[in-house]
PDB file as gemmi writes it, atoms N, CA and C in Angstrom:
CRYST1    1.000    1.000    1.000  90.00  90.00  90.00 P 1                      
ATOM      1  N   MET A   1       8.955 -25.602   0.751  1.00  0.00           N  
ATOM      2  CA  MET A   1       7.416 -26.229   1.072  1.00  0.00           C  
ATOM      3  C   MET A   1       6.538 -25.788   0.011  1.00  0.00           C  
ATOM      4  N   LYS A   2       5.979 -26.124  -0.881  1.00  0.00           N  
ATOM      5  CA  LYS A   2       4.959 -25.630  -1.819  1.00  0.00           C  
ATOM      6  C   LYS A   2       3.609 -25.701  -0.910  1.00  0.00           C  
ATOM      7  N   ALA A   3       3.053 -24.241  -1.227  1.00  0.00           N  
ATOM      8  CA  ALA A   3       2.127 -24.351  -0.941  1.00  0.00           C  
ATOM      9  C   ALA A   3       0.876 -24.656  -1.542  1.00  0.00           C  
ATOM     10  N   LYS A   4      -0.498 -25.414  -0.851  1.00  0.00           N  
ATOM     11  CA  LYS A   4      -1.564 -25.378  -1.510  1.00  0.00           C  
ATOM     12  C   LYS A   4      -2.172 -24.350  -2.321  1.00  0.00           C  
ATOM     13  N   VAL A   5      -2.673 -24.453  -3.421  1.00  0.00           N  
ATOM     14  CA  VAL A   5      -3.681 -23.331  -3.790  1.00  0.00           C  
ATOM     15  C   VAL A   5      -4.925 -23.326  -3.650  1.00  0.00           C  
ATOM     16  N   ALA A   6      -5.588 -22.372  -3.366  1.00  0.00           N  
ATOM     17  CA  ALA A   6      -7.252 -22.190  -2.809  1.00  0.00           C  
ATOM     18  C   ALA A   6      -7.557 -22.090  -4.077  1.00  0.00           C  
ATOM     19  N   LYS A   7      -8.520 -22.910  -4.365  1.00  0.00           N  
ATOM     20  CA  LYS A   7      -9.324 -23.605  -5.118  1.00  0.00           C  
ATOM     21  C   LYS A   7     -10.481 -22.374  -5.501  1.00  0.00           C  
ATOM     22  N   LYS A   8     -11.098 -21.686  -4.638  1.00  0.00           N  
ATOM     23  CA  LYS A   8     -11.908 -20.701  -4.354  1.00  0.00           C  
ATOM     24  C   LYS A   8     -11.710 -19.221  -4.046  1.00  0.00           C  
ATOM     25  N   PHE A   9     -12.259 -18.344  -4.372  1.00  0.00           N  
ATOM     26  CA  PHE A   9     -11.548 -17.047  -3.907  1.00  0.00           C  
ATOM     27  C   PHE A   9     -13.043 -16.059  -3.568  1.00  0.00           C  
ATOM     28  N   GLY A  10     -12.847 -15.753  -1.979  1.00  0.00           N  
ATOM     29  CA  GLY A  10     -14.261 -15.277  -1.742  1.00  0.00           C  
ATOM     30  C   GLY A  10     -14.182 -13.676  -1.966  1.00  0.00           C  
ATOM     31  N   GLU A  11     -15.240 -13.011  -1.465  1.00  0.00           N  
ATOM     32  CA  GLU A  11     -15.386 -11.491  -1.852  1.00  0.00           C  
ATOM     33  C   GLU A  11     -14.644 -10.799  -0.743  1.00  0.00           C  
ATOM     34  N   ASN A  12     -14.064 -11.405   0.123  1.00  0.00           N  
ATOM     35  CA  ASN A  12     -13.143 -11.152   1.152  1.00  0.00           C  
ATOM     36  C   ASN A  12     -11.969 -11.899   1.734  1.00  0.00           C  
ATOM     37  N   LEU A  13     -11.187 -11.651   2.297  1.00  0.00           N  
ATOM     38  CA  LEU A  13      -9.754 -12.164   2.597  1.00  0.00           C  
ATOM     39  C   LEU A  13     -10.362 -13.533   3.778  1.00  0.00           C  
ATOM     40  N   ASP A  14     -11.425 -13.987   4.059  1.00  0.00           N  
ATOM     41  CA  ASP A  14     -11.914 -15.133   4.922  1.00  0.00           C  
ATOM     42  C   ASP A  14     -11.479 -16.192   4.079  1.00  0.00           C  
ATOM     43  N   TRP A  15     -11.293 -16.529   2.904  1.00  0.00           N  
ATOM     44  CA  TRP A  15     -10.634 -17.697   2.310  1.00  0.00           C  
ATOM     45  C   TRP A  15      -9.260 -17.726   2.498  1.00  0.00           C  
ATOM     46  N   LEU A  16      -8.659 -17.015   2.679  1.00  0.00           N  
ATOM     47  CA  LEU A  16      -7.296 -17.008   3.219  1.00  0.00           C  
ATOM     48  C   LEU A  16      -6.907 -17.411   4.329  1.00  0.00           C  
ATOM     49  N   MET A  17      -7.876 -16.744   5.612  1.00  0.00           N  
ATOM     50  CA  MET A  17      -7.417 -17.426   6.816  1.00  0.00           C  
ATOM     51  C   MET A  17      -7.851 -19.024   7.162  1.00  0.00           C  
ATOM     52  N   GLU A  18      -8.904 -19.560   6.231  1.00  0.00           N  
ATOM     53  CA  GLU A  18      -8.799 -20.817   6.103  1.00  0.00           C  
ATOM     54  C   GLU A  18      -8.022 -21.964   5.441  1.00  0.00           C  
ATOM     55  N   GLN A  19      -7.083 -21.121   4.867  1.00  0.00           N  
ATOM     56  CA  GLN A  19      -5.959 -22.134   4.287  1.00  0.00           C  
ATOM     57  C   GLN A  19      -4.727 -22.524   4.881  1.00  0.00           C  
ATOM     58  N   PRO A  20      -3.798 -23.346   4.791  1.00  0.00           N  
ATOM     59  CA  PRO A  20      -3.015 -23.802   5.858  1.00  0.00           C  
ATOM     60  C   PRO A  20      -1.946 -22.694   5.903  1.00  0.00           C  
ATOM     61  N   MET A  21      -1.013 -22.695   7.260  1.00  0.00           N  
ATOM     62  CA  MET A  21      -0.354 -21.690   7.412  1.00  0.00           C  
ATOM     63  C   MET A  21       0.657 -21.336   6.651  1.00  0.00           C  
ATOM     64  N   ASP A  22       0.883 -22.617   5.754  1.00  0.00           N  
ATOM     65  CA  ASP A  22       2.134 -22.508   4.590  1.00  0.00           C  
ATOM     66  C   ASP A  22       1.539 -21.357   3.558  1.00  0.00           C  
ATOM     67  N   TYR A  23       0.244 -21.896   3.224  1.00  0.00           N  
ATOM     68  CA  TYR A  23       0.155 -20.984   2.195  1.00  0.00           C  
ATOM     69  C   TYR A  23      -0.242 -19.524   2.184  1.00  0.00           C  
ATOM     70  N   ARG A  24      -0.674 -19.202   3.912  1.00  0.00           N  
ATOM     71  CA  ARG A  24      -0.649 -17.832   4.038  1.00  0.00           C  
ATOM     72  C   ARG A  24       0.443 -17.303   4.026  1.00  0.00           C  
ATOM     73  N   ILE A  25       1.289 -17.682   4.677  1.00  0.00           N  
ATOM     74  CA  ILE A  25       3.173 -16.938   4.801  1.00  0.00           C  
ATOM     75  C   ILE A  25       3.282 -17.147   2.959  1.00  0.00           C  
ATOM     76  N   ALA A  26       3.206 -17.939   2.437  1.00  0.00           N  
ATOM     77  CA  ALA A  26       3.577 -17.589   1.126  1.00  0.00           C  
ATOM     78  C   ALA A  26       3.067 -16.725   0.416  1.00  0.00           C  
ATOM     79  N   MET A  27       1.722 -16.149   0.714  1.00  0.00           N  
ATOM     80  CA  MET A  27       0.762 -15.190   0.174  1.00  0.00           C  
ATOM     81  C   MET A  27       1.724 -14.005   0.786  1.00  0.00           C  
ATOM     82  N   VAL A  28       1.818 -13.545   1.723  1.00  0.00           N  
ATOM     83  CA  VAL A  28       2.604 -12.447   2.381  1.00  0.00           C  
ATOM     84  C   VAL A  28       4.101 -12.319   1.642  1.00  0.00           C  
ATOM     85  N   GLN A  29       4.585 -13.324   1.556  1.00  0.00           N  
ATOM     86  CA  GLN A  29       5.720 -13.220   1.120  1.00  0.00           C  
ATOM     87  C   GLN A  29       5.930 -12.841  -0.457  1.00  0.00           C  
ATOM     88  N   GLN A  30       5.022 -13.638  -1.174  1.00  0.00           N  
ATOM     89  CA  GLN A  30       5.097 -13.037  -2.802  1.00  0.00           C  
ATOM     90  C   GLN A  30       3.968 -11.696  -3.028  1.00  0.00           C  
ATOM     91  N   HIS A  31       3.299 -11.054  -1.895  1.00  0.00           N  
ATOM     92  CA  HIS A  31       2.462  -9.712  -2.184  1.00  0.00           C  
ATOM     93  C   HIS A  31       3.782  -8.770  -3.088  1.00  0.00           C  
ATOM     94  N   LEU A  32       4.766  -8.742  -2.924  1.00  0.00           N  
ATOM     95  CA  LEU A  32       5.534  -7.546  -3.828  1.00  0.00           C  
ATOM     96  C   LEU A  32       6.006  -8.104  -4.826  1.00  0.00           C  
ATOM     97  N   SER A  33       5.991  -9.305  -5.492  1.00  0.00           N  
ATOM     98  CA  SER A  33       6.188  -9.823  -6.660  1.00  0.00           C  
ATOM     99  C   SER A  33       4.329  -9.722  -7.387  1.00  0.00           C  
ATOM    100  N   VAL A  34       3.651  -9.592  -6.690  1.00  0.00           N  
ATOM    101  CA  VAL A  34       2.292  -9.547  -7.507  1.00  0.00           C  
ATOM    102  C   VAL A  34       2.248  -7.951  -7.604  1.00  0.00           C  
ATOM    103  N   CYS A  35       2.642  -7.005  -6.432  1.00  0.00           N  
ATOM    104  CA  CYS A  35       2.701  -5.540  -7.090  1.00  0.00           C  
ATOM    105  C   CYS A  35       3.382  -5.325  -7.904  1.00  0.00           C  
ATOM    106  N   GLN A  36       4.478  -5.961  -8.213  1.00  0.00           N  
ATOM    107  CA  GLN A  36       5.555  -5.427  -9.248  1.00  0.00           C  
ATOM    108  C   GLN A  36       4.737  -5.704 -10.866  1.00  0.00           C  
ATOM    109  N   LEU A  37       4.042  -7.018 -10.926  1.00  0.00           N  
ATOM    110  CA  LEU A  37       3.727  -7.374 -11.715  1.00  0.00           C  
ATOM    111  C   LEU A  37       2.239  -6.555 -12.180  1.00  0.00           C  
ATOM    112  N   LEU A  38       1.533  -5.883 -11.138  1.00  0.00           N  
ATOM    113  CA  LEU A  38       0.898  -5.071 -11.433  1.00  0.00           C  
ATOM    114  C   LEU A  38       0.791  -3.876 -11.952  1.00  0.00           C  
ATOM    115  N   ILE A  39       2.256  -3.135 -11.539  1.00  0.00           N  
ATOM    116  CA  ILE A  39       2.893  -1.860 -11.554  1.00  0.00           C  
ATOM    117  C   ILE A  39       3.179  -2.212 -13.294  1.00  0.00           C  
ATOM    118  N   ASN A  40       3.832  -3.209 -13.262  1.00  0.00           N  
ATOM    119  CA  ASN A  40       4.295  -3.377 -14.631  1.00  0.00           C  
ATOM    120  C   ASN A  40       3.416  -3.272 -16.099  1.00  0.00           C  
ATOM    121  N   GLN A  41       2.317  -4.015 -15.685  1.00  0.00           N  
ATOM    122  CA  GLN A  41       0.992  -3.875 -16.577  1.00  0.00           C  
ATOM    123  C   GLN A  41       0.533  -2.715 -16.511  1.00  0.00           C  
ATOM    124  N   ILE A  42       0.282  -1.804 -15.641  1.00  0.00           N  
ATOM    125  CA  ILE A  42      -0.379  -0.496 -15.588  1.00  0.00           C  
ATOM    126  C   ILE A  42       0.728   0.359 -16.605  1.00  0.00           C  
ATOM    127  N   VAL A  43       1.649   0.422 -16.132  1.00  0.00           N  
ATOM    128  CA  VAL A  43       2.734   1.226 -17.101  1.00  0.00           C  
ATOM    129  C   VAL A  43       2.806   0.671 -18.681  1.00  0.00           C  
ATOM    130  N   GLU A  44       2.656  -0.631 -18.804  1.00  0.00           N  
ATOM    131  CA  GLU A  44       2.903  -1.141 -20.492  1.00  0.00           C  
ATOM    132  C   GLU A  44       2.007  -0.735 -20.901  1.00  0.00           C  
ATOM    133  N   SER A  45       0.386  -0.538 -20.183  1.00  0.00           N  
ATOM    134  CA  SER A  45      -0.713  -0.395 -20.719  1.00  0.00           C  
ATOM    135  C   SER A  45      -0.903   1.303 -21.143  1.00  0.00           C  
ATOM    136  N   LYS A  46      -0.166   2.235 -20.325  1.00  0.00           N  
ATOM    137  CA  LYS A  46       0.302   3.502 -20.514  1.00  0.00           C  
ATOM    138  C   LYS A  46       0.916   3.898 -21.504  1.00  0.00           C  
ATOM    139  N   ILE A  47       2.100   2.706 -21.824  1.00  0.00           N  
ATOM    140  CA  ILE A  47       3.315   3.197 -22.899  1.00  0.00           C  
ATOM    141  C   ILE A  47       2.471   2.612 -24.280  1.00  0.00           C  
ATOM    142  N   ALA A  48       1.710   1.745 -24.203  1.00  0.00           N  
ATOM    143  CA  ALA A  48       0.843   1.175 -25.567  1.00  0.00           C  
ATOM    144  C   ALA A  48      -0.305   2.234 -25.787  1.00  0.00           C  
ATOM    145  N   GLU A  49      -0.365   3.178 -24.739  1.00  0.00           N  
ATOM    146  CA  GLU A  49      -1.377   4.360 -25.684  1.00  0.00           C  
ATOM    147  C   GLU A  49      -0.537   5.268 -26.393  1.00  0.00           C  
ATOM    148  N   PHE A  50       0.589   5.293 -26.304  1.00  0.00           N  
ATOM    149  CA  PHE A  50       1.281   6.160 -27.233  1.00  0.00           C  
ATOM    150  C   PHE A  50       2.328   5.391 -28.393  1.00  0.00           C  
ATOM    151  N   VAL A  51       2.744   4.005 -28.304  1.00  0.00           N  
ATOM    152  CA  VAL A  51       3.894   3.341 -29.396  1.00  0.00           C  
ATOM    153  C   VAL A  51       2.407   2.361 -29.904  1.00  0.00           C  
ATOM    154  N   GLY A  52       1.496   1.984 -29.109  1.00  0.00           N  
ATOM    155  CA  GLY A  52       0.914   0.585 -29.708  1.00  0.00           C  
ATOM    156  C   GLY A  52       1.334  -0.791 -28.536  1.00  0.00           C  
ATOM    157  N   GLU A  53       0.388  -1.531 -29.273  1.00  0.00           N  
ATOM    158  CA  GLU A  53       0.593  -2.700 -28.453  1.00  0.00           C  
ATOM    159  C   GLU A  53       1.792  -3.708 -29.297  1.00  0.00           C  
ATOM    160  N   LYS A  54       2.659  -4.162 -28.721  1.00  0.00           N  
ATOM    161  CA  LYS A  54       3.493  -4.920 -29.215  1.00  0.00           C  
ATOM    162  C   LYS A  54       3.375  -6.013 -30.209  1.00  0.00           C  
ATOM    163  N   GLY A  55       3.798  -5.441 -31.431  1.00  0.00           N  
ATOM    164  CA  GLY A  55       3.794  -6.893 -32.518  1.00  0.00           C  
ATOM    165  C   GLY A  55       2.710  -6.267 -33.472  1.00  0.00           C  
ATOM    166  N   ARG A  56       1.995  -5.142 -33.008  1.00  0.00           N  
ATOM    167  CA  ARG A  56       1.155  -4.820 -33.835  1.00  0.00           C  
ATOM    168  C   ARG A  56       1.422  -3.654 -35.013  1.00  0.00           C  
ATOM    169  N   HIS A  57       1.168  -3.848 -36.091  1.00  0.00           N  
ATOM    170  CA  HIS A  57       1.682  -2.623 -37.128  1.00  0.00           C  
ATOM    171  C   HIS A  57       0.593  -1.436 -36.931  1.00  0.00           C  
ATOM    172  N   GLN A  58      -0.549  -1.532 -36.346  1.00  0.00           N  
ATOM    173  CA  GLN A  58      -1.616  -0.011 -36.407  1.00  0.00           C  
ATOM    174  C   GLN A  58      -1.115   0.464 -35.037  1.00  0.00           C  
ATOM    175  N   LYS A  59      -0.149   2.036 -35.341  1.00  0.00           N  
ATOM    176  CA  LYS A  59       0.222   2.648 -34.425  1.00  0.00           C  
ATOM    177  C   LYS A  59      -0.539   3.872 -33.785  1.00  0.00           C  
ATOM    178  N   PRO A  60      -0.712   4.136 -32.706  1.00  0.00           N  
ATOM    179  CA  PRO A  60      -1.263   5.424 -32.619  1.00  0.00           C  
ATOM    180  C   PRO A  60      -0.332   6.632 -33.062  1.00  0.00           C  
ATOM    181  N   TYR A  61      -1.016   8.070 -33.155  1.00  0.00           N  
ATOM    182  CA  TYR A  61      -0.231   9.114 -33.129  1.00  0.00           C  
ATOM    183  C   TYR A  61       0.549   9.065 -34.709  1.00  0.00           C  
ATOM    184  N   ASP A  62      -0.062   8.376 -35.607  1.00  0.00           N  
ATOM    185  CA  ASP A  62       0.332   7.932 -36.571  1.00  0.00           C  
ATOM    186  C   ASP A  62       2.036   7.394 -36.774  1.00  0.00           C  
ATOM    187  N   GLY A  63       2.272   6.642 -35.883  1.00  0.00           N  
ATOM    188  CA  GLY A  63       3.855   6.046 -35.507  1.00  0.00           C  
ATOM    189  C   GLY A  63       4.788   7.021 -35.103  1.00  0.00           C  
ATOM    190  N   GLN A  64       4.419   8.113 -34.252  1.00  0.00           N  
ATOM    191  CA  GLN A  64       5.228   9.416 -33.925  1.00  0.00           C  
ATOM    192  C   GLN A  64       6.325   8.819 -32.904  1.00  0.00           C  
ATOM    193  N   TYR A  65       5.833   7.716 -32.070  1.00  0.00           N  
ATOM    194  CA  TYR A  65       6.785   7.142 -31.022  1.00  0.00           C  
ATOM    195  C   TYR A  65       6.782   5.955 -31.077  1.00  0.00           C  
ATOM    196  N   SER A  66       7.883   5.338 -30.474  1.00  0.00           N  
ATOM    197  CA  SER A  66       8.494   4.194 -30.674  1.00  0.00           C  
ATOM    198  C   SER A  66       9.324   3.370 -28.815  1.00  0.00           C  
ATOM    199  N   ARG A  67       8.992   2.320 -29.040  1.00  0.00           N  
ATOM    200  CA  ARG A  67       9.802   1.811 -27.740  1.00  0.00           C  
ATOM    201  C   ARG A  67      11.655   2.294 -27.883  1.00  0.00           C  
ATOM    202  N   PHE A  68      12.045   2.531 -26.688  1.00  0.00           N  
ATOM    203  CA  PHE A  68      13.627   3.176 -27.254  1.00  0.00           C  
ATOM    204  C   PHE A  68      14.510   2.658 -25.680  1.00  0.00           C  
ATOM    205  N   GLY A  69      14.371   1.159 -25.292  1.00  0.00           N  
ATOM    206  CA  GLY A  69      15.032   0.529 -24.646  1.00  0.00           C  
ATOM    207  C   GLY A  69      14.359   0.834 -23.042  1.00  0.00           C  
ATOM    208  N   PHE A  70      15.557   0.721 -21.699  1.00  0.00           N  
ATOM    209  CA  PHE A  70      14.477   0.627 -20.683  1.00  0.00           C  
ATOM    210  C   PHE A  70      15.508   1.127 -19.473  1.00  0.00           C  
ATOM    211  N   ASN A  71      14.886   1.755 -18.663  1.00  0.00           N  
ATOM    212  CA  ASN A  71      15.900   2.083 -17.560  1.00  0.00           C  
ATOM    213  C   ASN A  71      15.670   1.423 -16.119  1.00  0.00           C  
ATOM    214  N   PRO A  72      16.243   1.084 -15.157  1.00  0.00           N  
ATOM    215  CA  PRO A  72      15.935   0.565 -14.161  1.00  0.00           C  
ATOM    216  C   PRO A  72      15.670   1.763 -13.059  1.00  0.00           C  
ATOM    217  N   ARG A  73      14.190   1.298 -12.515  1.00  0.00           N  
ATOM    218  CA  ARG A  73      13.720   2.448 -11.639  1.00  0.00           C  
ATOM    219  C   ARG A  73      13.082   1.583 -10.141  1.00  0.00           C  
ATOM    220  N   SER A  74      12.304   1.998  -9.353  1.00  0.00           N  
ATOM    221  CA  SER A  74      11.524   1.384  -8.395  1.00  0.00           C  
ATOM    222  C   SER A  74      10.561   2.369  -7.933  1.00  0.00           C  
ATOM    223  N   VAL A  75       9.548   1.842  -7.361  1.00  0.00           N  
ATOM    224  CA  VAL A  75       8.108   2.260  -7.033  1.00  0.00           C  
ATOM    225  C   VAL A  75       8.311   2.057  -5.675  1.00  0.00           C  
ATOM    226  N   GLN A  76       7.489   2.719  -4.705  1.00  0.00           N  
ATOM    227  CA  GLN A  76       7.611   2.681  -3.707  1.00  0.00           C  
ATOM    228  C   GLN A  76       6.159   1.720  -2.954  1.00  0.00           C  
ATOM    229  N   VAL A  77       6.277   0.803  -2.446  1.00  0.00           N  
ATOM    230  CA  VAL A  77       4.777   0.193  -1.944  1.00  0.00           C  
ATOM    231  C   VAL A  77       5.077   0.139  -0.560  1.00  0.00           C  
ATOM    232  N   ARG A  78       4.488   1.012   0.183  1.00  0.00           N  
ATOM    233  CA  ARG A  78       4.276   0.940   1.791  1.00  0.00           C  
ATOM    234  C   ARG A  78       5.874   1.484   1.799  1.00  0.00           C  
ATOM    235  N   GLU A  79       6.722   0.529   2.652  1.00  0.00           N  
ATOM    236  CA  GLU A  79       8.203   0.688   3.138  1.00  0.00           C  
ATOM    237  C   GLU A  79       9.099   0.180   2.158  1.00  0.00           C  
ATOM    238  N   GLN A  80       8.602  -0.354   1.260  1.00  0.00           N  
ATOM    239  CA  GLN A  80       9.530  -1.345   0.572  1.00  0.00           C  
ATOM    240  C   GLN A  80       9.797  -0.659  -1.076  1.00  0.00           C  
ATOM    241  N   LYS A  81      10.372  -0.832  -1.744  1.00  0.00           N  
ATOM    242  CA  LYS A  81      10.830  -0.489  -2.893  1.00  0.00           C  
ATOM    243  C   LYS A  81      10.888  -1.514  -3.898  1.00  0.00           C  
ATOM    244  N   VAL A  82      10.059  -1.304  -4.944  1.00  0.00           N  
ATOM    245  CA  VAL A  82       9.941  -2.637  -5.636  1.00  0.00           C  
ATOM    246  C   VAL A  82      10.527  -1.985  -7.256  1.00  0.00           C  
ATOM    247  N   PRO A  83      11.321  -2.989  -7.479  1.00  0.00           N  
ATOM    248  CA  PRO A  83      12.074  -2.557  -9.047  1.00  0.00           C  
ATOM    249  C   PRO A  83      11.509  -3.109  -9.943  1.00  0.00           C  
ATOM    250  N   ILE A  84      11.530  -1.904 -11.254  1.00  0.00           N  
ATOM    251  CA  ILE A  84      10.408  -2.260 -12.173  1.00  0.00           C  
ATOM    252  C   ILE A  84      11.608  -1.968 -13.333  1.00  0.00           C  
ATOM    253  N   GLN A  85      11.399  -2.144 -14.911  1.00  0.00           N  
ATOM    254  CA  GLN A  85      11.906  -1.744 -15.862  1.00  0.00           C  
ATOM    255  C   GLN A  85      11.063  -0.495 -16.444  1.00  0.00           C  
ATOM    256  N   SER A  86      11.508   0.537 -16.326  1.00  0.00           N  
ATOM    257  CA  SER A  86      10.991   1.853 -17.184  1.00  0.00           C  
ATOM    258  C   SER A  86      11.120   1.805 -18.621  1.00  0.00           C  
ATOM    259  N   GLN A  87      10.023   1.641 -19.387  1.00  0.00           N  
ATOM    260  CA  GLN A  87      10.538   1.793 -20.475  1.00  0.00           C  
ATOM    261  C   GLN A  87      10.667   3.243 -21.174  1.00  0.00           C  
ATOM    262  N   ARG A  88      11.523   3.467 -21.968  1.00  0.00           N  
ATOM    263  CA  ARG A  88      11.636   4.681 -22.689  1.00  0.00           C  
ATOM    264  C   ARG A  88      11.102   4.876 -23.849  1.00  0.00           C  
ATOM    265  N   ILE A  89      10.439   6.188 -24.399  1.00  0.00           N  
ATOM    266  CA  ILE A  89      10.021   6.285 -25.611  1.00  0.00           C  
ATOM    267  C   ILE A  89      10.603   7.319 -26.128  1.00  0.00           C  
ATOM    268  N   GLU A  90      10.976   7.183 -27.475  1.00  0.00           N  
ATOM    269  CA  GLU A  90      11.545   8.262 -28.168  1.00  0.00           C  
ATOM    270  C   GLU A  90      10.216   8.769 -29.207  1.00  0.00           C  
ATOM    271  N   ASN A  91      10.418  10.213 -29.414  1.00  0.00           N  
ATOM    272  CA  ASN A  91       9.714  10.653 -30.509  1.00  0.00           C  
ATOM    273  C   ASN A  91      10.374  10.933 -31.622  1.00  0.00           C  
ATOM    274  N   ASN A  92       9.682  10.055 -32.628  1.00  0.00           N  
ATOM    275  CA  ASN A  92      10.202   9.671 -33.824  1.00  0.00           C  
ATOM    276  C   ASN A  92      10.810  11.019 -34.985  1.00  0.00           C  
ATOM    277  N   VAL A  93      10.043  12.170 -34.481  1.00  0.00           N  
ATOM    278  CA  VAL A  93       9.889  13.560 -35.282  1.00  0.00           C  
ATOM    279  C   VAL A  93      11.087  14.281 -34.674  1.00  0.00           C  
ATOM    280  N   THR A  94      11.164  14.325 -33.313  1.00  0.00           N  
ATOM    281  CA  THR A  94      11.956  15.425 -32.705  1.00  0.00           C  
ATOM    282  C   THR A  94      13.354  14.651 -32.137  1.00  0.00           C  
ATOM    283  N   ARG A  95      13.218  13.263 -31.975  1.00  0.00           N  
ATOM    284  CA  ARG A  95      14.195  12.399 -31.394  1.00  0.00           C  
ATOM    285  C   ARG A  95      14.261  12.749 -29.918  1.00  0.00           C  
ATOM    286  N   GLU A  96      13.543  13.140 -29.164  1.00  0.00           N  
ATOM    287  CA  GLU A  96      13.245  13.511 -27.652  1.00  0.00           C  
ATOM    288  C   GLU A  96      13.173  12.191 -27.244  1.00  0.00           C  
ATOM    289  N   THR A  97      13.551  11.563 -26.039  1.00  0.00           N  
ATOM    290  CA  THR A  97      12.912  10.721 -25.359  1.00  0.00           C  
ATOM    291  C   THR A  97      12.620  10.762 -23.982  1.00  0.00           C  
ATOM    292  N   PHE A  98      11.442  10.120 -23.404  1.00  0.00           N  
ATOM    293  CA  PHE A  98      11.447  10.190 -22.188  1.00  0.00           C  
ATOM    294  C   PHE A  98      10.648   9.161 -21.521  1.00  0.00           C  
ATOM    295  N   LYS A  99      10.442   8.746 -20.412  1.00  0.00           N  
ATOM    296  CA  LYS A  99       9.781   7.878 -19.554  1.00  0.00           C  
ATOM    297  C   LYS A  99       8.853   7.554 -19.085  1.00  0.00           C  
ATOM    298  N   LEU A 100       8.123   6.816 -19.092  1.00  0.00           N  
ATOM    299  CA  LEU A 100       6.823   6.704 -18.269  1.00  0.00           C  
ATOM    300  C   LEU A 100       7.075   5.891 -17.177  1.00  0.00           C  
TER     301      LEU A 100                                                      
END                                                                             
């Protein structure tokens, strides 16, 4: 069953309570996906501080850091574990790697 998308968001959740029941249930079911997107965006912005934006040639720290693969991890949101991909970063000078 596909829920109708609300056209206008209010300053609080009253707008959600005015939506059809299937839409409200879909929102609750999707909250972990939204959390996952937010967490990934937060992590990506932190990584960009070290290695720069993807596809950009200008790198902070004179290009000392590079992206170096991923590790599966999870972040706890209340009682649920939300899976994320943790980016590894390599120091191009010392060859040490670390995760964010």
